[in-house]
BAVEX-180784 format. One record per residue (C-alpha): residue number from 1; residue in three letters; x, y, z. Coordinates in steps of 0.02 Angstrom, whole numbers. Example, Ala and Ser with C-alpha at 12.3 -4.5 7.8 and 13.67 -1.06 7.14 Angstrom:
REM BAVEX-180784
<atom i="1" aa="ALA" xx="615" yy="-225" zz="390"/>
<atom i="2" aa="SER" xx="684" yy="-53" zz="357"/>
***
This chain:
REM BAVEX-180784
<atom i="1" aa="MET" xx="-6" yy="-3112" zz="118"/>
<atom i="2" aa="THR" xx="-47" yy="-2996" zz="-14"/>
<atom i="3" aa="GLN" xx="-215" yy="-2890" zz="39"/>
<atom i="4" aa="GLY" xx="-326" yy="-2784" zz="-72"/>
<atom i="5" aa="LEU" xx="-416" yy="-2848" zz="-250"/>
<atom i="6" aa="ALA" xx="-342" yy="-3028" zz="-175"/>
<atom i="7" aa="ASP" xx="-492" yy="-3036" zz="-67"/>
<atom i="8" aa="THR" xx="-577" yy="-3210" zz="-98"/>
<atom i="9" aa="ARG" xx="-541" yy="-3366" zz="-36"/>
<atom i="10" aa="GLY" xx="-496" yy="-3422" zz="-234"/>
<atom i="11" aa="SER" xx="-389" yy="-3265" zz="-253"/>
<atom i="12" aa="ARG" xx="-285" yy="-3308" zz="-83"/>
<atom i="13" aa="LEU" xx="-287" yy="-3465" zz="-153"/>
<atom i="14" aa="VAL" xx="-200" yy="-3410" zz="-301"/>
<atom i="15" aa="LEU" xx="-61" yy="-3301" zz="-231"/>
<atom i="16" aa="GLU" xx="-14" yy="-3429" zz="-91"/>
<atom i="17" aa="HIS" xx="21" yy="-3541" zz="-247"/>
<atom i="18" aa="LEU" xx="118" yy="-3440" zz="-339"/>
<atom i="19" aa="GLU" xx="209" yy="-3376" zz="-169"/>
<atom i="20" aa="HIS" xx="261" yy="-3543" zz="-120"/>
<atom i="21" aa="LEU" xx="307" yy="-3579" zz="-308"/>
<atom i="22" aa="ILE" xx="447" yy="-3424" zz="-336"/>
<atom i="23" aa="THR" xx="517" yy="-3491" zz="-147"/>
<atom i="24" aa="SER" xx="543" yy="-3679" zz="-207"/>
<atom i="25" aa="GLN" xx="588" yy="-3643" zz="-388"/>
<atom i="26" aa="ALA" xx="704" yy="-3495" zz="-332"/>
<atom i="27" aa="LEU" xx="623" yy="-3394" zz="-469"/>
<atom i="28" aa="GLN" xx="704" yy="-3234" zz="-513"/>
<atom i="29" aa="PRO" xx="676" yy="-3072" zz="-563"/>
<atom i="30" aa="GLY" xx="651" yy="-3080" zz="-761"/>
<atom i="31" aa="ASP" xx="589" yy="-3268" zz="-734"/>
<atom i="32" aa="ARG" xx="421" yy="-3304" zz="-813"/>
<atom i="33" aa="LEU" xx="262" yy="-3378" zz="-685"/>
<atom i="34" aa="PRO" xx="126" yy="-3476" zz="-756"/>
<atom i="35" aa="THR" xx="-5" yy="-3431" zz="-875"/>
<atom i="36" aa="GLU" xx="-182" yy="-3422" zz="-821"/>
<atom i="37" aa="ARG" xx="-230" yy="-3589" zz="-919"/>
<atom i="38" aa="ALA" xx="-103" yy="-3686" zz="-837"/>
<atom i="39" aa="LEU" xx="-149" yy="-3602" zz="-642"/>
<atom i="40" aa="GLU" xx="-330" yy="-3635" zz="-701"/>
<atom i="41" aa="GLN" xx="-283" yy="-3829" zz="-736"/>
<atom i="42" aa="SER" xx="-189" yy="-3836" zz="-563"/>
<atom i="43" aa="LEU" xx="-281" yy="-3748" zz="-444"/>
<atom i="44" aa="ASP" xx="-475" yy="-3770" zz="-394"/>
<atom i="45" aa="CYS" xx="-513" yy="-3582" zz="-453"/>
<atom i="46" aa="SER" xx="-591" yy="-3481" zz="-576"/>
<atom i="47" aa="ARG" xx="-516" yy="-3372" zz="-723"/>
<atom i="48" aa="THR" xx="-578" yy="-3211" zz="-610"/>
<atom i="49" aa="ASP" xx="-495" yy="-3260" zz="-441"/>
<atom i="50" aa="ILE" xx="-332" yy="-3290" zz="-547"/>
<atom i="51" aa="ARG" xx="-333" yy="-3113" zz="-653"/>
<atom i="52" aa="ARG" xx="-380" yy="-3037" zz="-469"/>
<atom i="53" aa="ALA" xx="-227" yy="-3117" zz="-395"/>
<atom i="54" aa="LEU" xx="-108" yy="-3070" zz="-538"/>
<atom i="55" aa="SER" xx="-187" yy="-2874" zz="-550"/>
<atom i="56" aa="GLN" xx="-154" yy="-2870" zz="-347"/>
<atom i="57" aa="LEU" xx="42" yy="-2927" zz="-376"/>
<atom i="58" aa="GLU" xx="68" yy="-2804" zz="-523"/>
<atom i="59" aa="ILE" xx="-19" yy="-2665" zz="-423"/>
<atom i="60" aa="ASP" xx="103" yy="-2724" zz="-269"/>
<atom i="61" aa="GLY" xx="232" yy="-2691" zz="-381"/>
<atom i="62" aa="ARG" xx="274" yy="-2917" zz="-392"/>
<atom i="63" aa="VAL" xx="283" yy="-2936" zz="-556"/>
<atom i="64" aa="LEU" xx="280" yy="-2860" zz="-750"/>
<atom i="65" aa="ARG" xx="119" yy="-2917" zz="-860"/>
<atom i="66" aa="HIS" xx="108" yy="-2911" zz="-1023"/>
<atom i="67" aa="VAL" xx="-22" yy="-2963" zz="-1137"/>
<atom i="68" aa="GLY" xx="23" yy="-3107" zz="-1279"/>
<atom i="69" aa="ARG" xx="205" yy="-3120" zz="-1181"/>
<atom i="70" aa="GLY" xx="148" yy="-3182" zz="-991"/>
<atom i="71" aa="THR" xx="202" yy="-3138" zz="-811"/>
<atom i="72" aa="PHE" xx="368" yy="-3106" zz="-751"/>
<atom i="73" aa="LEU" xx="433" yy="-3068" zz="-579"/>
<atom i="74" aa="ALA" xx="487" yy="-2907" zz="-578"/>
<atom i="75" aa="PRO" xx="658" yy="-2813" zz="-524"/>
<atom i="76" aa="ARG" xx="669" yy="-2803" zz="-360"/>
<atom i="77" aa="ARG" xx="654" yy="-2642" zz="-276"/>
<atom i="78" aa="THR" xx="834" yy="-2544" zz="-257"/>
<atom i="79" aa="GLU" xx="878" yy="-2367" zz="-211"/>
<atom i="80" aa="PRO" xx="889" yy="-2270" zz="-374"/>
<atom i="81" aa="ILE" xx="1050" yy="-2211" zz="-427"/>
<atom i="82" aa="ASP" xx="1165" yy="-2128" zz="-539"/>
<atom i="83" aa="ALA" xx="1309" yy="-2172" zz="-655"/>
<atom i="84" aa="GLN" xx="1424" yy="-2119" zz="-502"/>
<atom i="85" aa="GLY" xx="1331" yy="-2239" zz="-354"/>
<atom i="86" aa="ASN" xx="1222" yy="-2081" zz="-309"/>
<atom i="87" aa="ALA" xx="1027" yy="-2078" zz="-273"/>
<atom i="88" aa="SER" xx="972" yy="-1971" zz="-387"/>
<atom i="89" aa="SER" xx="830" yy="-1836" zz="-354"/>
<atom i="90" aa="PRO" xx="657" yy="-1833" zz="-393"/>
<atom i="91" aa="THR" xx="674" yy="-1664" zz="-495"/>
<atom i="92" aa="GLU" xx="838" yy="-1785" zz="-576"/>
<atom i="93" aa="PHE" xx="718" yy="-1918" zz="-608"/>
<atom i="94" aa="MET" xx="577" yy="-1815" zz="-700"/>
<atom i="95" aa="ALA" xx="711" yy="-1713" zz="-799"/>
<atom i="96" aa="ALA" xx="764" yy="-1901" zz="-875"/>
<atom i="97" aa="ARG" xx="595" yy="-1917" zz="-910"/>
<atom i="98" aa="VAL" xx="573" yy="-1769" zz="-987"/>
<atom i="99" aa="LEU" xx="714" yy="-1810" zz="-1106"/>
<atom i="100" aa="ILE" xx="690" yy="-1961" zz="-1153"/>
<atom i="101" aa="GLU" xx="515" yy="-2017" zz="-1136"/>
<atom i="102" aa="PRO" xx="445" yy="-1930" zz="-1278"/>
<atom i="103" aa="ARG" xx="574" yy="-1999" zz="-1396"/>
<atom i="104" aa="ILE" xx="545" yy="-2157" zz="-1345"/>
<atom i="105" aa="ALA" xx="334" yy="-2152" zz="-1385"/>
<atom i="106" aa="SER" xx="380" yy="-2073" zz="-1553"/>
<atom i="107" aa="MET" xx="473" yy="-2264" zz="-1577"/>
<atom i="108" aa="ALA" xx="354" yy="-2345" zz="-1520"/>
<atom i="109" aa="ALA" xx="232" yy="-2259" zz="-1631"/>
<atom i="110" aa="LEU" xx="319" yy="-2377" zz="-1775"/>
<atom i="111" aa="ASN" xx="353" yy="-2525" zz="-1689"/>
<atom i="112" aa="ALA" xx="204" yy="-2579" zz="-1568"/>
<atom i="113" aa="THR" xx="129" yy="-2730" zz="-1614"/>
<atom i="114" aa="SER" xx="-90" yy="-2760" zz="-1582"/>
<atom i="115" aa="ALA" xx="0" yy="-2865" zz="-1430"/>
<atom i="116" aa="ASP" xx="80" yy="-2698" zz="-1392"/>
<atom i="117" aa="PHE" xx="-79" yy="-2607" zz="-1395"/>
<atom i="118" aa="ALA" xx="-175" yy="-2724" zz="-1320"/>
<atom i="119" aa="GLU" xx="-75" yy="-2713" zz="-1158"/>
<atom i="120" aa="MET" xx="-76" yy="-2530" zz="-1164"/>
<atom i="121" aa="GLN" xx="-286" yy="-2535" zz="-1164"/>
<atom i="122" aa="ARG" xx="-260" yy="-2621" zz="-1011"/>
<atom i="123" aa="CYS" xx="-175" yy="-2522" zz="-928"/>
<atom i="124" aa="LEU" xx="-284" yy="-2380" zz="-965"/>
<atom i="125" aa="ASP" xx="-410" yy="-2483" zz="-907"/>
<atom i="126" aa="GLY" xx="-342" yy="-2519" zz="-758"/>
<atom i="127" aa="GLY" xx="-305" yy="-2347" zz="-720"/>
<atom i="128" aa="ASP" xx="-457" yy="-2280" zz="-773"/>
<atom i="129" aa="GLY" xx="-539" yy="-2416" zz="-637"/>
<atom i="130" aa="ALA" xx="-428" yy="-2355" zz="-500"/>
<atom i="131" aa="ASP" xx="-461" yy="-2227" zz="-376"/>
<atom i="132" aa="LEU" xx="-319" yy="-2256" zz="-243"/>
<atom i="133" aa="HIS" xx="-158" yy="-2167" zz="-265"/>
<atom i="134" aa="GLU" xx="-54" yy="-2321" zz="-252"/>
<atom i="135" aa="GLU" xx="-149" yy="-2423" zz="-390"/>
<atom i="136" aa="PHE" xx="-178" yy="-2282" zz="-500"/>
<atom i="137" aa="GLU" xx="24" yy="-2260" zz="-484"/>
<atom i="138" aa="ALA" xx="31" yy="-2440" zz="-526"/>
<atom i="139" aa="TRP" xx="-58" yy="-2445" zz="-675"/>
<atom i="140" aa="ASP" xx="35" yy="-2274" zz="-721"/>
<atom i="141" aa="LEU" xx="193" yy="-2379" zz="-718"/>
<atom i="142" aa="ALA" xx="132" yy="-2520" zz="-825"/>
<atom i="143" aa="LEU" xx="86" yy="-2396" zz="-931"/>
<atom i="144" aa="HIS" xx="242" yy="-2293" zz="-953"/>
<atom i="145" aa="ARG" xx="340" yy="-2467" zz="-960"/>
<atom i="146" aa="SER" xx="209" yy="-2540" zz="-1091"/>
<atom i="147" aa="ILE" xx="243" yy="-2401" zz="-1213"/>
<atom i="148" aa="ALA" xx="438" yy="-2429" zz="-1208"/>
<atom i="149" aa="LEU" xx="409" yy="-2623" zz="-1210"/>
<atom i="150" aa="ALA" xx="332" yy="-2581" zz="-1384"/>
<atom i="151" aa="THR" xx="492" yy="-2494" zz="-1454"/>
<atom i="152" aa="HIS" xx="551" yy="-2680" zz="-1447"/>
<atom i="153" aa="ASN" xx="726" yy="-2611" zz="-1413"/>
<atom i="154" aa="GLY" xx="797" yy="-2714" zz="-1272"/>
<atom i="155" aa="VAL" xx="910" yy="-2588" zz="-1233"/>
<atom i="156" aa="ILE" xx="785" yy="-2439" zz="-1194"/>
<atom i="157" aa="THR" xx="675" yy="-2580" zz="-1094"/>
<atom i="158" aa="ALA" xx="821" yy="-2584" zz="-976"/>
<atom i="159" aa="MET" xx="865" yy="-2422" zz="-952"/>
<atom i="160" aa="ILE" xx="675" yy="-2361" zz="-930"/>
<atom i="161" aa="ASP" xx="674" yy="-2529" zz="-778"/>
<atom i="162" aa="ILE" xx="819" yy="-2419" zz="-709"/>
<atom i="163" aa="MET" xx="744" yy="-2253" zz="-730"/>
<atom i="164" aa="ASN" xx="597" yy="-2326" zz="-636"/>
<atom i="165" aa="SER" xx="681" yy="-2376" zz="-474"/>
<atom i="166" aa="SER" xx="668" yy="-2196" zz="-429"/>
<atom i="167" aa="ARG" xx="458" yy="-2218" zz="-431"/>
<atom i="168" aa="HIS" xx="497" yy="-2307" zz="-262"/>
<atom i="169" aa="ASP" xx="605" yy="-2188" zz="-178"/>
<atom i="170" aa="PRO" xx="499" yy="-2100" zz="-24"/>
<atom i="171" aa="THR" xx="524" yy="-1940" zz="-70"/>
<atom i="172" aa="TRP" xx="436" yy="-1980" zz="-236"/>
<atom i="173" aa="GLY" xx="307" yy="-2061" zz="-178"/>
<atom i="174" aa="SER" xx="271" yy="-1925" zz="-50"/>
<atom i="175" aa="LEU" xx="269" yy="-1805" zz="-189"/>
<atom i="176" aa="LYS" xx="135" yy="-1892" zz="-296"/>
<atom i="177" aa="ARG" xx="36" yy="-1937" zz="-165"/>
<atom i="178" aa="ARG" xx="43" yy="-1742" zz="-91"/>
<atom i="179" aa="THR" xx="-15" yy="-1681" zz="-237"/>
<atom i="180" aa="PHE" xx="-149" yy="-1838" zz="-311"/>
<atom i="181" aa="ASP" xx="-343" yy="-1785" zz="-306"/>
<atom i="182" aa="ALA" xx="-480" yy="-1831" zz="-414"/>
<atom i="183" aa="THR" xx="-472" yy="-1683" zz="-530"/>
<atom i="184" aa="ARG" xx="-274" yy="-1716" zz="-554"/>
<atom i="185" aa="CYS" xx="-303" yy="-1907" zz="-569"/>
<atom i="186" aa="GLN" xx="-437" yy="-1862" zz="-705"/>
<atom i="187" aa="ALA" xx="-338" yy="-1751" zz="-803"/>
<atom i="188" aa="TYR" xx="-172" yy="-1885" zz="-793"/>
<atom i="189" aa="ARG" xx="-320" yy="-2011" zz="-868"/>
<atom i="190" aa="GLU" xx="-350" yy="-1913" zz="-1012"/>
<atom i="191" aa="GLU" xx="-164" yy="-1861" zz="-1056"/>
<atom i="192" aa="HIS" xx="-127" yy="-2050" zz="-1070"/>
<atom i="193" aa="HIS" xx="-276" yy="-2079" zz="-1190"/>
<atom i="194" aa="ARG" xx="-199" yy="-1951" zz="-1304"/>
<atom i="195" aa="ILE" xx="-37" yy="-2017" zz="-1294"/>
<atom i="196" aa="VAL" xx="-105" yy="-2198" zz="-1343"/>
<atom i="197" aa="ALA" xx="-213" yy="-2155" zz="-1467"/>
<atom i="198" aa="ALA" xx="-76" yy="-2022" zz="-1571"/>
<atom i="199" aa="LEU" xx="32" yy="-2219" zz="-1532"/>
<atom i="200" aa="GLN" xx="-122" yy="-2337" zz="-1609"/>
<atom i="201" aa="ASP" xx="-145" yy="-2193" zz="-1772"/>
<atom i="202" aa="ARG" xx="79" yy="-2230" zz="-1786"/>
<atom i="203" aa="ASP" xx="82" yy="-2032" zz="-1757"/>
<atom i="204" aa="ALA" xx="247" yy="-2017" zz="-1712"/>
<atom i="205" aa="PRO" xx="259" yy="-1830" zz="-1685"/>
<atom i="206" aa="ALA" xx="95" yy="-1831" zz="-1585"/>
<atom i="207" aa="ALA" xx="121" yy="-1963" zz="-1498"/>
<atom i="208" aa="GLU" xx="297" yy="-1875" zz="-1447"/>
<atom i="209" aa="LEU" xx="189" yy="-1704" zz="-1408"/>
<atom i="210" aa="ALA" xx="60" yy="-1803" zz="-1327"/>
<atom i="211" aa="MET" xx="209" yy="-1860" zz="-1209"/>
<atom i="212" aa="GLN" xx="315" yy="-1727" zz="-1173"/>
<atom i="213" aa="GLU" xx="138" yy="-1610" zz="-1129"/>
<atom i="214" aa="HIS" xx="109" yy="-1773" zz="-1004"/>
<atom i="215" aa="LEU" xx="285" yy="-1773" zz="-928"/>
<atom i="216" aa="GLU" xx="271" yy="-1569" zz="-928"/>
<atom i="217" aa="SER" xx="104" yy="-1567" zz="-830"/>
<atom i="218" aa="VAL" xx="157" yy="-1700" zz="-697"/>
<atom i="219" aa="ARG" xx="343" yy="-1603" zz="-671"/>
<atom i="220" aa="ARG" xx="244" yy="-1448" zz="-669"/>
<atom i="221" aa="THR" xx="94" yy="-1529" zz="-552"/>
<atom i="222" aa="ILE" xx="235" yy="-1609" zz="-422"/>
<atom i="223" aa="PHE" xx="371" yy="-1467" zz="-422"/>
<atom i="224" aa="GLY" xx="252" yy="-1309" zz="-461"/>
***
């Protein structure tokens, strides 16, 4: 059973109910889970317990959440591959991110809705409150994915989900964990806030630049 944030009887009840639901209904990646209101009505637990359980599943990479859209089963974790079927390296992954994500941020600045901005803020808040590497990484991934979703382009979202499979590579995880400390974490938080501020201002060039600077910062930190 999932542990961590879900450390109360109520949140454990929610997790057990969702595990049973996923198994009994043979839910697949992309399928929607019940809403918070539906869970509250069917289970003897509080909305706080429900949100704690869903947050734990999100941190564990089991679900994807988005304000105004719902909670969905996440894609299964697979080995990152390139177009020829070869395993991609962390350096290739970062090179692709630096090339692609700044333009995605520019596009998101022009297409994001109020619900998209609410989701970005939720991810910022989660990252601001995360002290452990694994928890911060989960919120970091969720924030970058929320920016891709804000383009409202399904091809871009699918492409980002494929790219993000590299985040589950053990080598990538080891590199990020080795360079993670309180100072670096705070720097990443501030960079995230600058990106979202530019997006909220609908300033596409500033959003693109902020994302470029953030990813270059990540690349320098990891690879020197």
